[in-house]
LUMLOPA-864998 format. One record per residue (C-alpha): x, y, z; residue number from 1. Coordinates in Angstrom, 2 decimals. Layout:
<patis>
+---------+---------+---------+-----+
|      xx |      yy |      zz | pos |
+---------+---------+---------+-----+
|       X |       Y |       Z | NUM |
...
+---------+---------+---------+-----+
</patis>
This chain:
<patis>
+---------+---------+---------+-----+
|      xx |      yy |      zz | pos |
+---------+---------+---------+-----+
|   29.42 |    7.63 |    5.04 |   1 |
|   33.24 |    7.91 |    5.07 |   2 |
|   34.94 |    4.92 |    3.48 |   3 |
|   37.13 |    2.80 |    5.79 |   4 |
|   40.51 |    1.87 |    4.30 |   5 |
|   43.08 |   -0.52 |    5.75 |   6 |
|   46.72 |   -0.11 |    4.68 |   7 |
|   48.89 |   -3.19 |    5.30 |   8 |
|   52.68 |   -3.01 |    4.84 |   9 |
|   55.72 |   -3.98 |    6.92 |  10 |
|   57.48 |   -0.87 |    5.61 |  11 |
|   56.30 |    1.81 |    8.04 |  12 |
|   57.38 |    4.78 |    5.93 |  13 |
|   55.48 |    3.42 |    2.92 |  14 |
|   52.44 |    2.69 |    5.07 |  15 |
|   52.45 |    6.17 |    6.62 |  16 |
|   52.89 |    7.89 |    3.25 |  17 |
|   49.87 |    6.15 |    1.70 |  18 |
|   47.77 |    6.64 |    4.86 |  19 |
|   48.50 |   10.40 |    5.11 |  20 |
|   47.62 |   10.92 |    1.46 |  21 |
|   44.29 |    9.11 |    1.87 |  22 |
|   43.48 |   10.97 |    5.10 |  23 |
|   43.95 |   14.29 |    3.29 |  24 |
|   41.14 |   13.11 |    0.99 |  25 |
|   38.91 |   12.65 |    4.07 |  26 |
|   39.07 |    8.84 |    4.11 |  27 |
|   39.16 |    6.98 |    7.43 |  28 |
|   42.45 |    5.02 |    7.43 |  29 |
|   43.68 |    2.18 |    9.62 |  30 |
|   47.16 |    0.61 |    9.47 |  31 |
|   48.57 |   -2.87 |   10.05 |  32 |
|   52.21 |   -4.05 |    9.84 |  33 |
|   51.35 |   -7.56 |    8.65 |  34 |
|   48.53 |   -9.78 |    7.42 |  35 |
|   47.80 |  -11.31 |   10.83 |  36 |
|   47.22 |   -7.85 |   12.35 |  37 |
|   45.11 |   -6.91 |    9.33 |  38 |
|   42.87 |   -9.95 |    9.79 |  39 |
|   42.36 |   -9.03 |   13.44 |  40 |
|   41.20 |   -5.54 |   12.39 |  41 |
|   38.96 |   -7.03 |    9.69 |  42 |
|   37.28 |   -9.22 |   12.31 |  43 |
|   36.46 |   -6.15 |   14.43 |  44 |
|   35.66 |   -3.46 |   11.85 |  45 |
|   33.87 |   -3.12 |    8.54 |  46 |
|   36.54 |   -2.29 |    5.96 |  47 |
|   35.73 |   -1.08 |    2.43 |  48 |
|   39.20 |   -1.18 |    0.82 |  49 |
|   42.35 |   -3.10 |    1.75 |  50 |
|   45.68 |   -1.86 |    0.33 |  51 |
|   48.36 |   -4.46 |    0.99 |  52 |
|   51.98 |   -5.21 |    0.19 |  53 |
|   52.57 |   -8.71 |   -1.15 |  54 |
|   55.85 |   -9.68 |    0.53 |  55 |
|   55.49 |   -9.48 |    4.30 |  56 |
|   56.57 |  -11.62 |    7.28 |  57 |
|   54.15 |  -14.47 |    7.88 |  58 |
|   51.13 |  -14.51 |    5.58 |  59 |
|   51.67 |  -12.90 |    2.18 |  60 |
|   49.47 |  -10.31 |    0.49 |  61 |
|   48.08 |  -13.08 |   -1.71 |  62 |
|   47.06 |  -15.04 |    1.40 |  63 |
|   45.42 |  -11.91 |    2.82 |  64 |
|   43.58 |  -11.27 |   -0.44 |  65 |
|   42.08 |  -14.74 |   -0.49 |  66 |
|   40.98 |  -14.52 |    3.15 |  67 |
|   39.43 |  -11.06 |    2.67 |  68 |
|   37.44 |  -12.29 |   -0.33 |  69 |
|   36.34 |  -15.38 |    1.59 |  70 |
|   35.02 |  -13.23 |    4.44 |  71 |
|   33.45 |  -10.47 |    2.37 |  72 |
|   33.53 |  -10.58 |   -1.45 |  73 |
|   32.46 |   -6.92 |   -1.65 |  74 |
|   35.62 |   -5.65 |    0.06 |  75 |
|   38.01 |   -4.51 |   -2.66 |  76 |
|   41.74 |   -5.31 |   -2.39 |  77 |
|   44.64 |   -3.41 |   -4.02 |  78 |
|   48.02 |   -5.18 |   -3.96 |  79 |
|   51.42 |   -3.42 |   -3.95 |  80 |
|   54.77 |   -5.04 |   -4.70 |  81 |
|   58.38 |   -4.14 |   -5.42 |  82 |
|   58.90 |   -7.52 |   -7.10 |  83 |
|   56.36 |   -7.49 |   -9.92 |  84 |
|   56.03 |  -10.52 |  -12.18 |  85 |
|   53.45 |  -11.45 |  -14.76 |  86 |
|   52.64 |  -14.63 |  -12.84 |  87 |
|   52.09 |  -12.73 |   -9.58 |  88 |
|   49.83 |  -10.20 |  -11.30 |  89 |
|   47.76 |  -12.94 |  -12.94 |  90 |
|   47.42 |  -14.75 |   -9.61 |  91 |
|   46.25 |  -11.55 |   -7.91 |  92 |
|   43.59 |  -10.80 |  -10.54 |  93 |
|   42.43 |  -14.43 |  -10.54 |  94 |
|   41.94 |  -14.29 |   -6.78 |  95 |
|   39.81 |  -11.15 |   -7.07 |  96 |
|   42.22 |   -8.22 |   -6.56 |  97 |
|   40.87 |   -4.92 |   -7.85 |  98 |
|   44.32 |   -3.74 |   -8.95 |  99 |
|   48.00 |   -4.65 |   -8.83 | 100 |
|   50.49 |   -1.78 |   -8.46 | 101 |
|   54.30 |   -1.77 |   -8.49 | 102 |
|   56.64 |   -0.03 |   -6.04 | 103 |
|   57.73 |    2.66 |   -6.26 | 104 |
|   54.22 |    3.61 |   -7.32 | 105 |
|   54.19 |    5.45 |  -10.68 | 106 |
|   52.56 |    8.78 |   -9.90 | 107 |
|   53.23 |    8.45 |   -6.18 | 108 |
|   50.60 |    8.12 |   -3.44 | 109 |
|   48.15 |   10.23 |   -5.49 | 110 |
|   47.92 |    7.33 |   -7.94 | 111 |
|   46.74 |    5.15 |   -5.05 | 112 |
|   44.03 |    7.74 |   -4.29 | 113 |
|   42.74 |    7.49 |   -7.88 | 114 |
|   42.74 |    3.69 |   -7.70 | 115 |
|   40.89 |    3.78 |   -4.37 | 116 |
|   38.21 |    6.05 |   -5.87 | 117 |
|   37.68 |    3.60 |   -8.76 | 118 |
|   37.56 |    0.65 |   -6.36 | 119 |
|   34.92 |    2.37 |   -4.23 | 120 |
|   32.92 |    3.14 |   -7.35 | 121 |
|   32.94 |   -0.54 |   -8.36 | 122 |
|   32.05 |   -1.65 |   -4.82 | 123 |
|   29.10 |    0.77 |   -4.75 | 124 |
|   27.95 |   -0.47 |   -8.16 | 125 |
|   28.11 |   -4.09 |   -7.02 | 126 |
|   26.21 |   -3.25 |   -3.84 | 127 |
|   23.54 |   -1.42 |   -5.86 | 128 |
|   23.21 |   -4.39 |   -8.21 | 129 |
|   22.93 |   -6.78 |   -5.30 | 130 |
|   20.24 |   -4.64 |   -3.64 | 131 |
|   18.35 |   -4.43 |   -6.93 | 132 |
|   18.52 |   -8.20 |   -7.36 | 133 |
|   17.27 |   -8.72 |   -3.80 | 134 |
|   14.42 |   -6.25 |   -4.37 | 135 |
|   13.47 |   -7.98 |   -7.60 | 136 |
|   13.59 |  -11.39 |   -5.92 | 137 |
|   11.40 |  -10.05 |   -3.11 | 138 |
|    8.96 |   -8.45 |   -5.57 | 139 |
|    8.78 |  -11.33 |   -8.01 | 140 |
|    9.65 |  -14.39 |   -5.95 | 141 |
|    6.87 |  -16.94 |   -5.86 | 142 |
|    6.24 |  -16.11 |   -2.21 | 143 |
|    4.42 |  -13.05 |   -3.62 | 144 |
|    2.01 |  -15.15 |   -5.68 | 145 |
|   -0.76 |  -15.00 |   -3.12 | 146 |
|   -2.87 |  -18.04 |   -2.43 | 147 |
|   -3.34 |  -21.03 |   -0.12 | 148 |
|   -5.92 |  -23.01 |   -2.11 | 149 |
|   -5.05 |  -26.51 |   -3.31 | 150 |
|   -4.78 |  -25.40 |   -6.94 | 151 |
|   -2.33 |  -22.60 |   -6.03 | 152 |
|   -0.24 |  -24.88 |   -3.82 | 153 |
|    0.10 |  -27.19 |   -6.81 | 154 |
|    1.35 |  -24.28 |   -8.94 | 155 |
|    3.87 |  -23.34 |   -6.23 | 156 |
|    5.20 |  -26.88 |   -6.35 | 157 |
|    5.57 |  -26.78 |  -10.13 | 158 |
|    7.44 |  -23.46 |   -9.96 | 159 |
|    9.84 |  -24.88 |   -7.36 | 160 |
|   10.59 |  -27.94 |   -9.49 | 161 |
|   10.81 |  -26.17 |  -12.86 | 162 |
|   12.78 |  -23.03 |  -11.91 | 163 |
|   16.29 |  -24.61 |  -11.64 | 164 |
|   15.93 |  -26.25 |  -15.06 | 165 |
|   16.04 |  -24.63 |  -18.50 | 166 |
|   12.91 |  -26.25 |  -19.96 | 167 |
|   10.38 |  -24.07 |  -21.77 | 168 |
|    7.09 |  -23.43 |  -20.03 | 169 |
|    3.69 |  -22.38 |  -21.37 | 170 |
|    1.52 |  -20.48 |  -18.89 | 171 |
|   -2.17 |  -20.30 |  -19.81 | 172 |
|   -5.14 |  -18.64 |  -18.18 | 173 |
|   -7.55 |  -15.75 |  -18.41 | 174 |
|   -6.35 |  -12.14 |  -18.39 | 175 |
|   -5.44 |  -10.92 |  -14.93 | 176 |
|   -4.68 |  -14.32 |  -13.39 | 177 |
|   -0.98 |  -13.59 |  -12.84 | 178 |
|    0.74 |  -15.33 |  -15.75 | 179 |
|    3.63 |  -12.85 |  -15.93 | 180 |
|    4.09 |  -13.00 |  -12.15 | 181 |
|    4.60 |  -16.77 |  -12.38 | 182 |
|    7.04 |  -16.32 |  -15.28 | 183 |
|    9.06 |  -13.84 |  -13.22 | 184 |
|    8.97 |  -16.16 |  -10.22 | 185 |
|   10.45 |  -18.97 |  -12.35 | 186 |
|   13.20 |  -16.66 |  -13.61 | 187 |
|   14.12 |  -15.23 |  -10.19 | 188 |
|   14.34 |  -18.71 |   -8.66 | 189 |
|   16.57 |  -19.98 |  -11.48 | 190 |
|   20.32 |  -19.87 |  -12.08 | 191 |
|   19.63 |  -17.06 |  -14.59 | 192 |
|   18.25 |  -14.65 |  -11.98 | 193 |
|   21.25 |  -12.28 |  -12.22 | 194 |
|   20.69 |  -11.86 |  -15.97 | 195 |
|   17.91 |  -10.11 |  -17.91 | 196 |
|   14.22 |  -10.95 |  -17.80 | 197 |
|   12.91 |   -9.54 |  -21.08 | 198 |
|    9.19 |   -9.22 |  -21.81 | 199 |
|    7.83 |   -9.27 |  -25.37 | 200 |
|    4.11 |   -8.52 |  -25.71 | 201 |
|    3.20 |  -10.40 |  -28.87 | 202 |
|   -0.38 |   -9.13 |  -28.64 | 203 |
|    0.39 |   -5.41 |  -28.87 | 204 |
|    3.11 |   -5.42 |  -31.56 | 205 |
|    2.00 |   -5.83 |  -35.22 | 206 |
|    3.41 |   -8.91 |  -36.95 | 207 |
|    5.70 |   -6.94 |  -39.27 | 208 |
|    7.27 |   -5.15 |  -36.32 | 209 |
|    7.32 |   -8.14 |  -33.98 | 210 |
|    9.87 |   -9.98 |  -36.13 | 211 |
|   12.33 |   -7.08 |  -36.03 | 212 |
|   11.60 |   -6.59 |  -32.32 | 213 |
|   12.45 |  -10.22 |  -31.58 | 214 |
|   15.38 |  -10.84 |  -33.91 | 215 |
|   16.73 |   -7.32 |  -34.51 | 216 |
|   17.80 |   -5.86 |  -37.85 | 217 |
|   20.77 |   -4.44 |  -39.72 | 218 |
|   20.99 |   -0.94 |  -41.08 | 219 |
|   19.16 |   -0.71 |  -44.42 | 220 |
|   17.18 |   -3.93 |  -43.84 | 221 |
|   13.99 |   -2.00 |  -44.59 | 222 |
|   12.81 |    1.57 |  -45.09 | 223 |
|   13.52 |    3.52 |  -41.93 | 224 |
|   16.24 |    1.17 |  -40.65 | 225 |
|   18.86 |    3.90 |  -40.33 | 226 |
|   20.97 |    1.95 |  -37.82 | 227 |
|   21.44 |   -1.61 |  -36.63 | 228 |
|   19.24 |   -2.76 |  -33.76 | 229 |
|   19.62 |   -5.61 |  -31.26 | 230 |
|   16.48 |   -7.68 |  -30.85 | 231 |
|   14.93 |   -8.90 |  -27.63 | 232 |
|   16.54 |  -12.33 |  -28.00 | 233 |
|   20.03 |  -10.80 |  -27.99 | 234 |
|   19.08 |   -8.53 |  -25.09 | 235 |
|   17.94 |  -11.56 |  -23.08 | 236 |
|   21.17 |  -13.53 |  -23.64 | 237 |
|   21.96 |  -15.69 |  -20.57 | 238 |
|   18.59 |  -14.70 |  -19.09 | 239 |
|   14.93 |  -15.37 |  -19.83 | 240 |
|   12.63 |  -14.08 |  -22.56 | 241 |
|    8.92 |  -14.01 |  -21.74 | 242 |
|    6.68 |  -14.17 |  -24.82 | 243 |
|    3.34 |  -12.86 |  -23.59 | 244 |
|    0.19 |  -13.50 |  -25.63 | 245 |
|    2.08 |  -15.92 |  -27.90 | 246 |
|   -1.25 |  -16.98 |  -29.43 | 247 |
|   -1.38 |  -13.70 |  -31.37 | 248 |
|    1.85 |  -14.42 |  -33.27 | 249 |
|    1.48 |  -14.77 |  -37.06 | 250 |
|    2.13 |  -18.20 |  -38.62 | 251 |
|    5.16 |  -17.04 |  -40.65 | 252 |
|    6.86 |  -15.75 |  -37.51 | 253 |
|    5.93 |  -18.91 |  -35.59 | 254 |
|    8.09 |  -20.87 |  -38.07 | 255 |
|   11.09 |  -18.65 |  -37.42 | 256 |
|   10.59 |  -18.88 |  -33.65 | 257 |
|   10.39 |  -22.69 |  -33.90 | 258 |
|   13.72 |  -22.80 |  -35.74 | 259 |
|   15.28 |  -20.63 |  -33.03 | 260 |
|   14.01 |  -22.96 |  -30.29 | 261 |
|   15.52 |  -25.92 |  -32.12 | 262 |
|   18.88 |  -24.39 |  -33.09 | 263 |
|   19.33 |  -21.58 |  -30.52 | 264 |
|   20.56 |  -19.40 |  -33.41 | 265 |
|   18.91 |  -16.74 |  -35.55 | 266 |
|   19.75 |  -14.04 |  -38.09 | 267 |
|   18.91 |  -10.37 |  -37.80 | 268 |
|   16.74 |   -8.97 |  -40.58 | 269 |
|   19.02 |   -7.96 |  -43.43 | 270 |
|   21.90 |  -10.13 |  -42.23 | 271 |
|   22.87 |  -13.69 |  -43.15 | 272 |
|   25.23 |  -14.15 |  -40.19 | 273 |
|   23.95 |  -16.55 |  -37.53 | 274 |
|   23.87 |  -15.31 |  -33.93 | 275 |
|   23.84 |  -17.80 |  -31.06 | 276 |
|   22.32 |  -16.91 |  -27.69 | 277 |
|   21.82 |  -18.85 |  -24.47 | 278 |
|   18.43 |  -18.11 |  -22.97 | 279 |
|   15.30 |  -19.65 |  -21.54 | 280 |
|   11.89 |  -19.17 |  -23.18 | 281 |
|    8.66 |  -18.88 |  -21.21 | 282 |
|    5.43 |  -18.17 |  -23.12 | 283 |
|    1.93 |  -17.23 |  -22.01 | 284 |
|   -1.49 |  -16.85 |  -23.57 | 285 |
|   -5.13 |  -16.36 |  -22.64 | 286 |
|   -6.20 |  -18.34 |  -25.74 | 287 |
|   -6.89 |  -22.05 |  -26.06 | 288 |
|   -3.83 |  -22.96 |  -28.13 | 289 |
|   -4.86 |  -26.61 |  -28.51 | 290 |
|   -8.06 |  -25.40 |  -30.19 | 291 |
|   -6.02 |  -22.97 |  -32.34 | 292 |
|   -3.82 |  -25.90 |  -33.40 | 293 |
|   -6.92 |  -27.85 |  -34.53 | 294 |
|   -8.21 |  -24.80 |  -36.40 | 295 |
|   -4.88 |  -24.26 |  -38.16 | 296 |
|   -4.18 |  -20.96 |  -36.38 | 297 |
|   -1.15 |  -22.15 |  -34.42 | 298 |
|    1.65 |  -24.55 |  -35.38 | 299 |
|    1.37 |  -27.90 |  -33.63 | 300 |
|    5.16 |  -28.41 |  -33.54 | 301 |
|    5.65 |  -24.99 |  -31.92 | 302 |
|    2.88 |  -25.71 |  -29.42 | 303 |
|    4.61 |  -28.90 |  -28.27 | 304 |
|    8.01 |  -27.18 |  -28.21 | 305 |
|    6.67 |  -24.40 |  -25.96 | 306 |
|    4.52 |  -26.51 |  -23.63 | 307 |
|    7.17 |  -28.86 |  -22.24 | 308 |
|    5.87 |  -27.71 |  -18.85 | 309 |
|    2.25 |  -26.48 |  -19.07 | 310 |
|    1.03 |  -24.29 |  -16.20 | 311 |
|   -2.62 |  -23.26 |  -16.09 | 312 |
|   -3.45 |  -20.27 |  -13.89 | 313 |
|   -6.94 |  -20.67 |  -12.43 | 314 |
|   -9.49 |  -17.84 |  -12.64 | 315 |
|  -10.27 |  -16.19 |   -9.32 | 316 |
|  -13.80 |  -17.67 |   -9.29 | 317 |
|  -12.17 |  -21.13 |   -9.07 | 318 |
|  -10.21 |  -20.26 |   -5.94 | 319 |
|  -12.62 |  -18.13 |   -3.94 | 320 |
|  -11.05 |  -19.24 |   -0.65 | 321 |
|   -7.99 |  -17.14 |   -1.61 | 322 |
|  -10.00 |  -13.90 |   -1.91 | 323 |
|   -9.85 |  -12.82 |    1.79 | 324 |
|   -6.07 |  -13.42 |    1.79 | 325 |
|   -5.68 |  -11.45 |   -1.45 | 326 |
|   -7.72 |   -8.56 |   -0.03 | 327 |
|   -5.60 |   -8.48 |    3.14 | 328 |
|   -2.22 |   -8.58 |    1.38 | 329 |
|   -3.08 |   -6.26 |   -1.52 | 330 |
|   -4.98 |   -3.71 |    0.58 | 331 |
|   -1.99 |   -3.27 |    2.88 | 332 |
|    0.09 |   -2.25 |   -0.13 | 333 |
|   -2.60 |    0.09 |   -1.54 | 334 |
|   -3.19 |    1.85 |    1.80 | 335 |
|    0.49 |    2.76 |    1.74 | 336 |
|    0.56 |    3.72 |   -1.95 | 337 |
|   -2.53 |    5.95 |   -1.68 | 338 |
|   -1.43 |    7.33 |    1.70 | 339 |
|   -4.74 |    6.41 |    3.32 | 340 |
|   -5.03 |    5.33 |    6.96 | 341 |
|   -5.48 |    1.56 |    7.26 | 342 |
|   -8.97 |    0.40 |    8.26 | 343 |
|  -10.88 |   -2.88 |    8.29 | 344 |
|  -13.19 |   -4.24 |    5.58 | 345 |
|  -16.75 |   -5.01 |    6.63 | 346 |
|  -18.20 |   -8.52 |    6.46 | 347 |
|  -20.51 |   -7.31 |    3.69 | 348 |
|  -17.55 |   -6.28 |    1.52 | 349 |
|  -15.80 |   -9.62 |    2.02 | 350 |
|  -19.05 |  -11.50 |    1.27 | 351 |
|  -19.71 |   -9.57 |   -1.93 | 352 |
|  -16.12 |  -10.03 |   -3.08 | 353 |
|  -16.31 |  -13.77 |   -2.48 | 354 |
|  -19.61 |  -14.19 |   -4.37 | 355 |
|  -18.62 |  -12.01 |   -7.34 | 356 |
|  -17.27 |  -13.88 |  -10.42 | 357 |
|  -14.34 |  -11.50 |  -11.16 | 358 |
|  -14.17 |  -11.60 |  -14.99 | 359 |
|  -10.97 |   -9.52 |  -14.76 | 360 |
|   -9.53 |  -11.79 |  -12.04 | 361 |
|   -6.82 |  -10.50 |   -9.68 | 362 |
|   -6.21 |   -7.42 |  -11.81 | 363 |
|   -9.88 |   -6.43 |  -11.43 | 364 |
|   -9.73 |   -7.11 |   -7.68 | 365 |
|   -6.73 |   -4.77 |   -7.41 | 366 |
|   -8.63 |   -1.97 |   -9.18 | 367 |
|  -11.69 |   -2.45 |   -6.96 | 368 |
|   -9.54 |   -2.32 |   -3.80 | 369 |
|   -7.84 |    0.90 |   -4.95 | 370 |
|  -11.28 |    2.37 |   -5.73 | 371 |
|  -12.69 |    1.55 |   -2.29 | 372 |
|   -9.59 |    2.68 |   -0.41 | 373 |
|   -9.48 |    6.00 |   -2.26 | 374 |
|  -13.13 |    6.68 |   -1.34 | 375 |
|  -12.79 |    5.67 |    2.32 | 376 |
|  -10.55 |    8.41 |    3.66 | 377 |
|  -13.14 |    9.77 |    6.12 | 378 |
|  -14.56 |    6.38 |    7.07 | 379 |
|  -13.53 |    4.18 |    9.97 | 380 |
|  -14.40 |    1.04 |    8.01 | 381 |
|  -14.60 |    0.08 |    4.33 | 382 |
|  -18.23 |   -0.89 |    3.94 | 383 |
|  -20.70 |   -1.80 |    1.22 | 384 |
|  -21.19 |    1.93 |    0.57 | 385 |
|  -17.68 |    2.02 |   -0.89 | 386 |
|  -18.18 |   -0.84 |   -3.35 | 387 |
|  -18.43 |   -0.01 |   -7.06 | 388 |
|  -21.75 |   -0.71 |   -8.82 | 389 |
|  -20.34 |   -3.82 |  -10.52 | 390 |
|  -20.30 |   -5.64 |   -7.15 | 391 |
|  -23.78 |   -4.59 |   -6.03 | 392 |
|  -25.98 |   -1.54 |   -5.62 | 393 |
|  -24.31 |    0.66 |   -3.03 | 394 |
|  -25.82 |    3.87 |   -1.76 | 395 |
|  -24.77 |    7.23 |   -3.08 | 396 |
|  -21.81 |    8.63 |   -1.21 | 397 |
|  -21.29 |   12.39 |   -0.90 | 398 |
|  -18.21 |   13.88 |   -2.46 | 399 |
|  -15.86 |   15.63 |   -0.02 | 400 |
|  -17.15 |   19.18 |    0.64 | 401 |
|  -19.73 |   18.91 |   -2.11 | 402 |
|  -22.99 |   17.42 |   -3.37 | 403 |
|  -23.48 |   13.67 |   -3.65 | 404 |
|  -22.57 |   11.77 |   -6.82 | 405 |
|  -23.95 |    8.29 |   -7.43 | 406 |
|  -21.25 |    5.64 |   -6.95 | 407 |
|  -21.98 |    3.97 |  -10.27 | 408 |
|  -21.15 |    7.19 |  -12.14 | 409 |
|  -17.67 |    7.54 |  -10.65 | 410 |
|  -14.80 |    7.04 |  -13.08 | 411 |
|  -11.19 |    6.49 |  -12.00 | 412 |
|  -10.53 |   10.15 |  -12.84 | 413 |
|  -13.36 |   11.16 |  -10.49 | 414 |
|  -11.81 |    9.01 |   -7.75 | 415 |
|   -8.43 |   10.69 |   -8.27 | 416 |
|  -10.05 |   14.13 |   -8.37 | 417 |
|  -11.82 |   13.54 |   -5.03 | 418 |
|   -8.66 |   12.13 |   -3.46 | 419 |
|   -6.59 |   15.16 |   -4.48 | 420 |
|   -9.29 |   17.58 |   -3.31 | 421 |
|   -9.55 |   15.87 |    0.08 | 422 |
|   -5.79 |   16.09 |    0.60 | 423 |
|   -5.68 |   19.74 |   -0.51 | 424 |
|   -8.44 |   20.66 |    1.94 | 425 |
|   -6.79 |   18.69 |    4.74 | 426 |
|   -3.48 |   20.47 |    4.12 | 427 |
|   -5.20 |   23.89 |    3.75 | 428 |
|   -4.16 |   24.03 |    0.09 | 429 |
|   -0.45 |   24.03 |    0.92 | 430 |
|    0.98 |   22.66 |   -2.35 | 431 |
|    4.24 |   21.33 |   -0.94 | 432 |
|    2.60 |   19.41 |    1.92 | 433 |
|   -0.21 |   18.14 |   -0.31 | 434 |
|    2.25 |   16.89 |   -2.93 | 435 |
|    4.22 |   15.08 |   -0.21 | 436 |
|    1.06 |   13.40 |    1.13 | 437 |
|    0.03 |   12.37 |   -2.39 | 438 |
|    3.51 |   11.05 |   -3.17 | 439 |
|    4.02 |   13.28 |   -6.23 | 440 |
|    6.08 |   16.39 |   -6.92 | 441 |
|    4.72 |   19.96 |   -6.98 | 442 |
|    4.80 |   20.21 |  -10.79 | 443 |
|    2.72 |   17.05 |  -11.19 | 444 |
|    0.22 |   18.28 |   -8.58 | 445 |
|   -0.17 |   21.64 |  -10.36 | 446 |
|   -0.83 |   19.83 |  -13.65 | 447 |
|   -3.48 |   17.63 |  -12.05 | 448 |
|   -5.10 |   20.66 |  -10.40 | 449 |
|   -5.29 |   22.40 |  -13.78 | 450 |
|   -6.66 |   19.20 |  -15.36 | 451 |
|   -9.51 |   19.03 |  -12.85 | 452 |
|  -10.20 |   22.78 |  -12.90 | 453 |
|   -8.94 |   23.46 |   -9.38 | 454 |
|   -7.86 |   27.00 |   -8.54 | 455 |
|   -4.13 |   26.97 |   -7.78 | 456 |
|   -4.47 |   29.99 |   -5.49 | 457 |
|   -3.98 |   28.92 |   -1.84 | 458 |
|   -6.95 |   29.06 |    0.47 | 459 |
|   -9.64 |   28.69 |   -2.21 | 460 |
|  -11.70 |   25.67 |   -3.09 | 461 |
|  -11.94 |   24.25 |   -6.58 | 462 |
|  -14.51 |   25.82 |   -8.90 | 463 |
|  -17.83 |   24.05 |   -8.77 | 464 |
|  -16.93 |   21.91 |   -5.76 | 465 |
+---------+---------+---------+-----+
</patis>
C-alpha cells in the first residue's frame, strides 16, 4: 500500500518542492500551510509520515509533533527548520520526532526522500513488533489456559494476582499439565511482556553444559570455547527466564543459581567480572521437590527462594469436567491445522475421554484428538471406531483405498501416511494442489512420498496400497 505523507510548511515553494520530489518516488502526498490545517487532515485521513516546518503561524511544529504522537504514536514526524539550535533539536527528539533537519536541506529534497524511507522502515518494524506482541499475548495469555473447574478458576486468580509483581513462582505438576503455558501467561500479563521470555530445559541439558548455557562463558574458558557466549540469563535481561524441570539441576549448580537469585549478579565461566541483570525467574518441575529436599537431592534454601508463589497444576483426571471444553477448543484448532472438515464427536467418544485417566494429561489428549481427526476424513462423525486402542477396543477401520489395518497397530507415521494418501487421491495426484491442502510445500511433499514409498508419477497409486 502506498505510504501517505503530509507536508506542512507556510513556505509554499518549499512545500511544493518536497511534495513533488516525494510524488516522483510514487508516494501519496498531501499538503498543509499550517499546523491547524494539518490536524484537520490528520483527523480525516490515515497519515504515515508528517514532514513539518517548526516556525509557522499559530501552532508550531513542536506543538504539531506532540499532538500527532498523542493521536497515533506510530506516525513518524520529521521536523524542518531554518533556525536550528541544540535545544530545539533535543526537544524534538525528546517529544518523539524521527529526525530533525535544517533548511536549506543538505542534499536537497532527495535527502528528505532518504529520511522518509528510513522512517517508514522504522514504522513498519514497530508495527510488526506490535503485531507479534499481540499474537503472543493472544497465544499465551491465560485466557488460552482452558478450563472452568474450580481448581482451574483458582489458578486463573493466582495468575492475575501474581503477574504484575516480580516474585518468583514455582509451578509443579505432572508432565503435560500445562506448566509452561502458565509461565508464559504470567510473563505476557506482566510489565515485562515486551521483553524476552527465555526457556531453559534443565532436564535435557547435561549439568556441565547447563552452567555455561545459563551463565555464558568467555573465550578459552574450556576446551572448545573459541568465542565468548552470552548465557540465557543475559539474553533474558528485563524479561523472564523459565527454568523448566528445575528438579534435574545438579547440586553444585543449584548453589550458583541461589547466589544469583540473592544478588542478581553472576560471572560468565572464565571471567571474574560481575554482570548484573534485571529479570524474573519462574521455575517448574514434575518432581516432588519437598521430598527431594528431605532426601538431600535439592537445596532447601533454593526451594524456598523459588517457591515464593507455588502453583500446582492439577492432572486431567482431577478436573474431568474440563474435558468436553478442552475437546471442543482443541479440536477446532486441529481441524484447521490438518485441513479436515469439522464434524461432531459422538457421545461414546466424549464418555470414553471423560472416564480415561490420561497419564499424559492435556498433551496426551491433544495427540489423541489429532489421531482421531486425521482418521475421520470420510466420516460424518468422530465415533468410537476412531479412538486409539489405549482408550478402548475400537473396531478395525479400513485404510483409504486399501485393506483394513487394526487400529491398535497404527503408529503416528501410519496416520500421516494415510492422510497424505487420501489427499493425493482426492486431488488426483496433483502435487501442487495436494501440497496446498496439506499445508506444506511441494519439496516436503515429495520427500514424504518417497519416505512412504509412494510413486511420484501422477495418476498412479502408491505401491502396495
